[in-house]
Structures are given as structure tokens and as C-alpha cells.
N, C-alpha and C positions, 0 to 999 in steps of 0.2 A: 154636258161636259164632253170634252174630247176623250176619245178612246181610239184604239187601233183594232181594225177588223182584219183578221187573217182569213181570207176566203179559202175554200177547198182548192181552188186553182187561181193562179194569178198572184200578184204582189200585194203585200199588206198596204192598207190605206188608212189615213187619219179620218175618223168619222166623228159626228156629234151623236151622243146618246143621252137620253133623259129618262132613266129609270127602267123598271122591269119590262114594260111593253116594248121599248126599243131594243133592249138586250134580247128578248125572245124573238123579235122580228129578225134581228141580225143573225142569230144562230139557228133559226128555223124551228123553234119549239121551246119547251120548258128548259130553263137553264140549270146548270150545275156549276158551282164555283170550284176552281182548282188553284191551289196556291202556286205561285211562281217560285221556283227554286231560288233561295237566297234573298227573297224580297218579302217585306211585310207591308209595303206601301202600294202594292199592285196585286191584282188577281186576274186570272183568266176565267172567262165564262164560256162554257161549251154547252151544246145541246145534251141534255141528260141521257138521251138515247144514242148519242153520237158514237159511243163505244161499240154499238152494234152495227154501225155503218159498214157496208161491204168494202169500202175503200178507205183506209186510214188517211188522215190528213197529215202528210209528212211534215209540213211546216209547223203545225201545232204540236205534233209529237216531239219534234226536235226542240222546240221552244220550251215545252213543259218538262222535258227530261225523262229519265228512266223512271218507270213505275216500279213500285215494290212487288207488283203482281206479274208473274210470268205471262208474256204474250199480250200485255195490256197496251193499248194504243188509243189515240184520240182521232175521232172521225168527225168530219163536218167542219164548218167555220168556227172560229174562235174569236172572242173579243177580249182585249186586254184593257183594263180600266184601273184607275187609282182607287184605293180603298183605305179606310181608317181601320187599322187592325183591332182597335179596342171596341169599336161599335159595329163594324161590318158595313158602315155607310160609305157611299161613293164620295171620292175626292177627285180633284183634278189629276189627270194623268201625269205621273212624274216626268220631268223634262228629259231625263236620260233614257227613258224606255225606247223611243223610236230609234236612237242610235244603237242601242244594245241589240236590236233585232238583226242588224247586219253582222254582229259577231256570232250569231247562232247559225250561220250558213244560209241566211236568207236575205236577199237584198230588200231594203225598205224603199 
């Protein structure tokens, strides 16, 4: 299924992902899902240890919004994928997601 990879450096890109192994490969390790603010049809996957990365990923931090925890940030690459909120299963990427990336201060 299509997803969006937001690398640590560079522009977001449309990718194909097929399950856990692909998600882990794209984020460089075990994944953690992070809800996208205001969305129930998509989720961000980050490396579960990315929060300990020495350099925060500004693009992912901006996209995912403010954390309720002081000083919290997102480090490393991030994958945005469609999700079924009731089951947690993968769905096709919502069509409006690529366009919405440009409204968060990041060119797609």
C-alpha cells in the first residue's frame, strides 16, 4: 500500500509498504504508532527509540504537532499510512494526506 516517508533530511516521498517488516525498514527499527492530530484515518509510524535520537526530525515534529510532554520531539524518519481506527489494520493512504503535508510547512 502507498504511504509517505518523511526522511530525516530531504523531502517527503510516496512509497509502497507492505506490513511490519517494511515499516521497520523505513524507520530503521521497531515501530511506534503516533496518532495524527485531527485524523482517525491515518497514523504516523516512527522508530520507537527515535525520541532518543540526538537530532530531532523537524519535519516529523511539525507534522505530529505539540506533545503533551515538555521537551518531547520526534527523531528519525517517519512513515504516514492509512489506518482503520476500529481495528488498527492498514488501509490505503487517504488521498488528501500528500496535499496536507505542504500546509504544515514542508514541501511535498
